[in-house]
C-alpha positions in Angstrom: 11.8 1.1 9.8 10.0 4.4 10.4 9.8 6.2 13.6 7.7 9.4 13.3 5.5 11.6 15.4 2.3 13.2 14.2 -0.7 14.5 16.0 0.0 13.1 19.5 1.1 9.7 18.3 4.3 7.9 17.7 4.4 5.7 14.7 6.4 2.6 13.9 6.4 0.1 11.1 7.1 -3.5 12.0 7.3 -6.7 9.9 4.1 -8.7 10.2 4.4 -12.0 12.1 1.9 -14.5 13.6 1.8 -12.7 16.9 0.1 -9.8 15.1 -2.3 -11.9 13.0 -5.4 -10.8 15.0 -4.5 -7.1 14.8 -3.9 -7.5 11.1 -7.2 -9.2 10.6 -9.1 -6.5 12.6 -7.3 -3.7 10.7 -8.1 -5.3 7.3 -11.8 -5.5 8.3 -11.9 -1.9 9.1 -9.9 -0.8 6.1 -12.3 -2.7 3.8 -15.2 -0.9 5.4 -13.6 2.5 4.8 -12.4 2.1 1.2 -12.8 0.0 -1.9 -9.0 -0.3 -2.4 -9.0 -4.0 -1.6 -12.0 -4.7 -3.9 -10.2 -2.9 -6.7 -7.2 -5.2 -6.3 -9.4 -8.3 -6.1 -11.3 -7.4 -9.3 -8.1 -6.4 -11.1 -6.5 -9.8 -10.2 -9.6 -11.7 -11.2 -9.6 -10.0 -14.6 -5.9 -10.6 -15.0 -6.4 -14.3 -14.2 -9.1 -14.6 -16.8 -6.9 -12.8 -19.4 -9.4 -10.0 -19.7 -7.0 -7.5 -18.3 -4.9 -5.2 -20.5 -2.3 -5.0 -17.8 0.7 -7.3 -18.1 2.1 -7.7 -14.6 4.3 -10.6 -15.5 6.8 -8.2 -17.0 7.0 -6.4 -13.6 7.5 -9.3 -11.3 10.7 -10.0 -9.4 10.2 -13.6 -8.4 13.6 -14.1 -6.9 13.4 -11.2 -4.4 11.8 -11.2 -0.9 8.3 -10.1 -0.2 7.4 -8.3 3.0 4.4 -7.1 4.8 4.4 -4.5 7.6 1.8 -3.3 10.1 1.9 0.4 10.9 1.4 1.1 14.6 0.3 4.2 16.4 1.0 4.7 20.1 -0.1 7.8 22.0 2.9 10.0 22.9 3.9 9.5 26.5 2.7 5.9 26.7 5.5 3.5 27.4 3.7 0.2 27.0 3.6 -1.4 23.5 0.2 -2.8 24.4 -1.1 0.8 24.0 -0.2 0.8 20.3 -2.9 0.1 17.7 -2.5 -1.0 14.1 -3.5 1.9 11.8 -2.1 0.7 8.5 -0.7 -2.1 6.4 2.0 -2.0 3.8 3.5 -4.6 1.5 5.8 -5.3 -1.3 5.2 -8.6 -3.2 6.9 -9.3 -6.5 7.6 -5.6 -6.8 3.9 -4.6 -6.3 3.5 -1.9 -3.6 0.4 -2.0 -1.4 -0.4 0.7 1.2 -3.5 1.4 3.2 -3.9 3.6 6.2 -7.1 4.2 8.3 -8.9 7.4 7.3 -8.5 8.9 10.8 -4.7 8.7 10.4 -4.4 10.0 6.9 -3.3 13.5 5.9 -0.4 13.8 8.3 2.6 12.5 6.4 2.3 8.9 7.6 1.8 7.5 4.0 4.8 9.4 2.7 7.0 8.2 5.6 5.8 4.7 5.2 6.3 4.6 1.4 9.7 6.2 1.7 10.8 3.5 4.1 9.4 0.8 1.8 11.4 2.2 -1.1 14.6 2.1 0.9 13.9 -1.5 2.0 13.1 -2.6 -1.6 16.3 -1.1 -3.0 18.4 -2.7 -0.2 16.6 -6.0 -0.9 17.7 -5.8 -4.6 14.6 -4.7 -6.4 15.3 -2.7 -9.5 11.7 -1.4 -9.8 8.5 -1.2 -7.9 5.0 -0.8 -9.3 1.4 -0.2 -8.2 -2.0 0.5 -9.5 -3.9 3.6 -8.4 -7.4 4.9 -9.2 -7.2 7.8 -11.6 -9.5 9.8 -9.3 -7.3 9.4 -6.3 -5.4 12.6 -6.7 -3.9 12.5 -3.2 -2.3 9.1 -3.7 -1.1 9.9 -7.2 0.5 13.1 -6.0 2.3 11.1 -3.2 3.6 8.5 -5.5 4.8 11.1 -8.0 6.5 13.0 -5.1 8.5 9.8 -4.3 9.6 9.2 -7.9 6.8 7.0 -9.3 5.8 7.7 -12.9 2.7 6.7 -14.8 3.3 4.0 -17.4 1.1 2.5 -20.0 -1.4 4.1 -22.4 -4.9 4.0 -21.1 -6.3 3.7 -17.6 -7.8 0.2 -17.0 -11.5 0.4 -16.2 -12.7 -1.7 -13.3 -16.4 -2.0 -12.3 -17.0 -2.6 -8.6 -19.9 -4.3 -6.9 -21.2 -0.9 -5.9 -21.5 0.0 -9.5 -18.7 2.5 -9.3 -16.3 2.5 -12.1 -12.7 3.0 -11.2 -9.9 3.6 -13.8 -6.6 2.2 -12.7 -3.4 3.8 -13.7 -0.1 1.8 -13.4 2.8 3.7 -11.8 6.4 2.5 -11.6 9.5 3.5 -9.8 12.9 2.5 -11.3 16.1 2.3 -9.2 
């Protein structure tokens, strides 16, 4: 889906399959150590399940449409072997919800923007009429990226989420309509 070059690496985005399960598991372990993004989603989903959440995702679901998960791979320029590639990010669309996480060492070079743009194209071709995501109000870089690609903030108040670390995040829902 994407083929881009930044900082001495060639990047590709490939659909996740069983052959990449170990790479995906290793990547997720590292991403969870670098960021509380996955904990935010877990807490949000737990609150929604117990009906304590003010967010109504049922209205945003697209149950009849395909879901997809991709691994984002980086291979040093000049290396021909695919075995030289390492997983540096993961992206998904499930029921219209967008998920994207990239290792910190590979952020800030346009990879998130390229990946999200490719995801939007895939979703539109798959028949989605909208995508949505939650983002921490303090994550200005991510909010700027989402706005740049056409997402708009929806809803009234940010949803407060308290993490195990004691940090309070405030989630803002953003949506892209096709």
